[in-house]
C-alpha positions in Angstrom: 11.6 -6.8 173.9 8.0 -6.0 173.0 8.0 -8.7 170.3 8.8 -11.3 172.8 6.1 -10.0 175.2 3.3 -9.8 172.7 3.9 -12.9 170.5 3.5 -16.2 172.3 4.5 -18.4 169.3 7.6 -16.3 168.7 8.5 -16.4 172.4 8.3 -20.2 172.3 10.4 -20.5 169.1 12.9 -18.1 170.7 13.0 -20.2 173.9 13.5 -23.4 172.0 16.3 -21.8 170.0 18.0 -20.7 173.2 17.8 -24.1 174.8 18.9 -26.0 171.6 21.8 -23.6 171.0 23.0 -24.1 174.6 23.4 -27.7 173.6 25.1 -26.8 170.4 27.5 -24.5 172.2 28.4 -27.2 174.6 29.0 -29.6 171.7 31.1 -26.9 169.9 33.8 -27.2 172.5 33.2 -30.7 173.8 33.5 -32.6 170.5 36.9 -31.1 169.3 38.2 -31.2 172.9 37.2 -34.9 173.3 38.9 -35.6 169.9 42.1 -33.8 171.2 42.0 -36.0 174.3 41.9 -39.1 172.1 44.6 -38.0 169.7 47.0 -35.1 168.9 46.9 -35.7 165.2 45.5 -32.5 163.6 44.1 -34.4 160.6 42.2 -36.9 162.8 40.8 -34.0 164.9 39.8 -32.3 161.6 38.0 -35.5 160.6 35.5 -35.0 163.4 34.9 -31.4 162.3 34.6 -32.6 158.7 32.0 -35.2 159.7 30.0 -32.6 161.7 29.7 -30.3 158.7 29.5 -32.8 155.9 25.7 -33.1 156.1 25.3 -29.5 155.0 26.8 -30.6 151.7 25.0 -33.9 151.4 21.5 -33.4 152.8 20.7 -29.7 152.6 18.9 -30.0 149.3 16.6 -32.9 150.3 16.0 -31.2 153.7 14.6 -28.3 151.8 12.1 -30.4 150.0 11.1 -32.2 153.2 10.7 -28.8 154.9 8.3 -27.6 152.2 6.4 -30.9 152.1 6.0 -31.6 155.8 5.0 -30.1 159.1 7.9 -27.8 160.1 7.0 -27.9 163.8 7.0 -31.7 163.8 10.3 -31.8 161.9 12.0 -29.7 164.6 10.6 -31.9 167.4 11.7 -35.1 165.7 15.2 -33.7 164.9 15.8 -32.7 168.5 14.6 -36.1 169.8 17.0 -37.8 167.4 19.8 -35.6 168.6 18.9 -36.6 172.2 19.4 -40.3 171.3 22.7 -39.7 169.4 24.2 -37.6 172.2 23.4 -40.5 174.6 25.4 -42.6 172.1 28.4 -40.2 172.6 28.2 -40.7 176.3 28.2 -44.5 175.8 31.3 -44.2 173.6 33.2 -42.2 176.3 32.3 -44.7 178.9 33.7 -47.5 176.7 37.1 -45.8 176.4 39.7 -47.6 178.6 41.7 -44.4 179.1 42.4 -40.9 177.6 44.3 -41.0 175.4 43.5 -44.7 174.7 46.6 -47.0 174.7 45.6 -48.3 171.2 42.9 -48.0 168.6 42.6 -44.2 168.7 41.7 -44.2 165.0 38.7 -46.4 165.6 37.4 -44.2 168.4 37.8 -41.1 166.2 35.9 -42.9 163.5 33.1 -43.8 165.9 33.0 -40.2 167.2 33.0 -38.9 163.6 30.0 -41.2 162.8 28.0 -39.8 165.7 29.0 -36.3 164.8 27.8 -36.9 161.2 24.4 -38.2 162.3 24.0 -35.2 164.7 24.9 -32.8 161.9 22.3 -34.5 159.7 19.6 -33.9 162.2 20.8 -30.3 162.7 20.4 -29.7 158.9 16.7 -30.6 159.1 16.1 -28.8 162.4 17.8 -25.5 161.4 16.2 -25.3 158.0 12.7 -26.0 159.4 13.3 -23.4 162.2 14.4 -20.6 159.9 11.7 -21.4 157.4 9.1 -21.3 160.2 10.0 -17.8 161.5 8.1 -15.8 158.9 5.0 -17.8 159.9 5.1 -16.6 163.5 6.1 -12.9 163.1 5.0 -10.1 160.8 7.1 -9.2 157.8 8.1 -5.8 159.2 9.4 -7.5 162.4 11.8 -9.9 160.6 15.0 -7.8 161.1 14.2 -7.4 164.8 13.2 -11.1 165.2 16.3 -12.3 163.3 18.5 -10.0 165.4 17.1 -11.4 168.6 17.3 -15.0 167.4 20.9 -14.6 166.4 21.7 -12.8 169.7 20.2 -15.6 171.8 22.0 -18.2 169.6 25.3 -16.4 170.3 24.6 -16.0 174.0 23.7 -19.6 174.6 25.8 -21.2 171.8 29.0 -19.3 172.3 28.8 -17.2 175.4 27.3 -19.7 177.9 27.8 -23.1 176.2 31.6 -23.3 175.6 32.8 -22.2 179.1 30.2 -24.4 180.7 31.4 -27.3 178.5 35.0 -26.5 179.5 34.0 -26.6 183.2 32.0 -29.8 182.8 34.6 -31.7 180.8 37.2 -30.9 183.4 34.8 -32.3 186.0 33.9 -35.4 184.0 34.4 -36.0 180.3 30.8 -37.4 179.7 29.2 -34.5 181.6 28.9 -31.9 178.8 27.3 -34.5 176.5 24.8 -35.5 179.2 23.8 -31.9 179.5 23.6 -31.7 175.7 21.0 -34.5 175.7 18.9 -32.8 178.3 18.8 -29.5 176.3 17.6 -31.4 173.1 14.7 -33.0 175.1 13.6 -29.6 176.5 13.9 -27.9 173.1 11.6 -30.6 171.6 9.0 -30.1 174.3 9.0 -26.3 173.9 8.6 -26.5 170.1 5.7 -28.9 170.5 3.9 -26.1 172.4 3.9 -23.7 169.5 0.7 -23.1 167.6 1.7 -22.9 164.0 -0.8 -21.5 161.5 -2.0 -24.2 159.1 -0.3 -24.3 155.7 -1.8 -25.2 152.4 -0.9 -28.8 151.6 1.6 -28.8 148.7 1.1 -31.1 145.7 3.8 -33.8 146.1 5.9 -34.5 143.1 9.3 -36.2 142.6 12.2 -35.0 144.7 14.0 -34.0 141.5 11.1 -31.8 140.2 10.7 -30.0 143.5 14.4 -29.4 144.0 14.7 -28.2 140.4 11.9 -25.7 141.0 13.9 -24.2 143.8 17.1 -24.1 141.7 15.3 -22.3 138.8 13.9 -19.7 141.2 17.3 -19.0 142.7 19.0 -18.9 139.3 16.5 -16.2 138.3 17.6 -14.1 141.3 21.4 -13.8 140.7 21.9 -11.4 143.6 20.7 -14.0 146.1 22.9 -16.7 144.4 25.9 -14.4 144.6 25.3 -13.9 148.3 25.1 -17.7 148.8 28.4 -18.3 147.0 30.1 -15.6 149.0 28.8 -17.0 152.2 30.1 -20.4 151.2 33.7 -19.2 150.9 33.3 -17.1 154.1 32.1 -20.1 156.1 34.8 -22.3 154.6 37.4 -19.9 156.0 35.7 -19.6 159.4 35.7 -23.4 159.8 39.3 -23.6 158.8 40.1 -21.2 161.7 37.8 -22.8 164.2 39.0 -26.4 163.5 42.6 -25.5 164.3 41.7 -23.1 167.2 41.4 -26.0 169.7 45.1 -26.9 169.1 46.1 -23.2 168.8 44.6 -22.6 172.2 46.3 -25.5 173.9 49.8 -25.3 172.3 50.3 -21.6 171.6 48.0 -19.8 174.0 48.5 -22.5 176.7 44.8 -22.6 177.6 42.9 -25.2 179.5 39.5 -26.5 178.4 37.8 -23.9 180.6 40.1 -21.2 179.3 39.4 -22.2 175.7 35.7 -21.9 176.5 36.2 -18.4 177.9 38.1 -17.5 174.7 35.1 -18.6 172.6 32.9 -16.3 174.6 34.7 -13.3 173.1 33.2 -14.3 169.8 29.9 -14.7 171.5 30.1 -11.2 172.9 30.6 -9.9 169.4 27.5 -11.9 168.4 25.4 -10.5 171.3 26.4 -6.9 170.6 25.9 -7.5 166.9 22.4 -8.9 167.4 21.5 -5.8 169.4 23.0 -3.1 167.2 23.2 -4.6 163.7 19.5 -4.1 162.8 20.0 -0.4 163.5 23.3 -0.4 161.5 21.6 -2.1 158.6 18.7 0.4 158.7 21.1 3.4 158.8 23.7 2.2 156.2 21.4 0.2 154.0 21.9 -3.5 152.9 24.7 -3.0 150.4 26.9 -0.7 152.5 26.4 -2.9 155.5 27.7 -5.9 153.6 30.7 -3.9 152.3 31.5 -3.1 156.0 31.4 -6.9 156.8 33.8 -7.6 153.9 36.3 -5.1 155.3 36.1 -6.5 158.8 36.2 -10.2 157.9 39.9 -10.6 157.0 41.0 -8.9 160.2 40.4 -12.0 162.5 42.6 -14.3 160.4 45.5 -11.9 160.0 45.5 -10.9 163.7 45.5 -14.5 164.9 48.3 -15.4 162.5 50.5 -12.7 163.9 49.8 -12.9 167.6 50.4 -15.2 170.6 48.4 -12.9 173.0 45.1 -14.4 174.2 43.5 -11.0 174.6 44.3 -10.0 171.0 42.9 -13.3 169.8 39.7 -12.6 171.8 39.3 -9.2 170.2 39.8 -10.7 166.8 37.1 -13.3 167.5 34.8 -10.5 168.7 35.2 -8.6 165.5 34.7 -11.7 163.3 31.4 -12.6 165.1 30.1 -9.0 165.0 30.7 -9.0 161.3 29.0 -12.3 160.8 25.9 -11.1 162.7 25.7 -8.0 160.5 25.9 -10.2 157.4 23.2 -12.5 158.8 20.8 -9.8 159.9 20.9 -8.3 156.4 20.9 -11.4 154.2 18.5 -13.6 156.2 15.8 -10.9 156.3 16.4 -10.1 152.7 15.7 -13.7 151.5 12.9 -14.3 154.0 11.0 -11.4 152.4 12.0 -12.2 148.8 11.3 -16.0 148.7 7.6 -17.1 148.4 6.5 -19.2 151.3 5.8 -22.4 149.3 9.4 -22.2 148.0 11.0 -21.0 151.2 12.3 -24.4 152.4 13.7 -25.4 149.1 15.4 -22.1 148.2 16.7 -21.8 151.8 18.2 -25.2 151.5 19.8 -24.5 148.1 21.1 -21.2 149.5 22.6 -23.2 152.5 24.0 -25.8 150.1 26.1 -23.1 148.6 26.6 -21.2 151.8 27.4 -24.1 154.1 28.4 -26.8 151.8 32.1 -25.8 151.8 32.4 -26.0 155.6 33.5 -29.6 155.6 36.1 -28.8 152.9 37.4 -26.0 155.2 37.6 -28.4 158.2 39.5 -31.1 156.3 41.7 -28.5 154.5 42.8 -27.0 157.9 43.9 -30.4 159.2 45.7 -31.3 156.0 47.5 -27.9 155.8 48.9 -28.3 159.4 49.8 -32.0 158.9 51.6 -31.3 155.6 53.4 -28.2 156.8 54.5 -29.4 160.2 57.6 -31.4 159.0 59.1 -28.5 157.2 57.8 -25.4 159.1 57.6 -26.8 162.7 54.5 -27.2 164.8 53.8 -23.6 165.8 54.1 -22.1 162.3 52.1 -25.0 160.9 49.3 -24.2 163.3 49.4 -20.5 162.2 49.5 -21.3 158.5 45.7 -21.8 158.0 45.0 -18.3 159.4 47.4 -16.8 156.9 45.8 -18.7 154.0 42.3 -17.7 155.2 43.3 -14.1 155.5 44.6 -13.9 152.0 41.4 -15.5 150.6 39.2 -13.2 152.7 40.9 -10.2 151.2 40.3 -11.5 147.7 36.6 -12.1 148.6 36.4 -8.5 149.8 37.7 -7.2 146.5 35.2 -9.3 144.6 32.3 -8.2 146.9 33.1 -4.5 146.4 33.2 -5.0 142.6 30.1 -7.3 142.2 27.8 -7.1 145.2 24.8 -4.9 144.5 21.5 -5.0 146.4 
């Protein structure tokens, strides 16, 4: 913990990430659970998840240019304040509901919830890109693995270990309560980021959005290893979102969990993230980047196959633990790799293009999960239809592992 003790700016960035990710963790359970209280239609529930992730496809590229042009600290503050206002809008939407489920007009309420989720996701795109781009400015290069491991650990602790069960408890107490807490966390995170003293950056020469984005694309195209990592991450995230979108119904209808129980289940994944954040830097150092990523590719299909086969909540919890541990190992290796490799004046743009490939398929995964269940249910029945996305994800993950062993070289 010496890095936190000796580096004030990193400590503030770390604290802001912890607070903000508590809000994100509360939202991660509260949004789909609220959607499931409004309707039981899997495709409509998936629409909310789709709207949350769609900004990563639409706005990641311009967000990168904005990050390189502007004040990264100010961008984080403004994004968190916007999320505060939008979350207050979710509270207002809940208060306007006549009952749960509403006697009529469920589609309109889902549409309004999806719109707010889309705007929140748009602010998150800017905020996350600015935060990750700012990290190399507040820590030394040789501390990046340690800093990234700690940042990913606190994100998992707050976003998946504390946030979801807290959201489950709050939503059982009062449906608007988790969203009210969410708004408070965004206000606190904005204040903490404002306290950071960021070293001044050379003002970039502003050109057209197209020219600046093209410069980032050209740089990434000239580094095919990084491009290959981005594309592989895209397919991995698509599969993960498929699983997560249906998990809220899987928990309720197959595992028979309440909102609080579902929140506790998600903490199993968080535990894998916490353990991964602590030990993965050492694993990466011992195995090396390439062998560490091969290890991830072996672990990744396990979660999907196991959940497809089981109805035991403890087995599902272990599968989520393994999946998040593998994700942390991937992130510790690849994020540090690109933070070192990409020049600072291109970091925002190349990061955003990397995330365009790496995160852009997530809305596709969310919508695909809902469509698969809705189309399969009439012929396969409800339970097998809810399991089917996990079988499909497991098969694609195995193919991804074969490709990675053949082509992934660092």
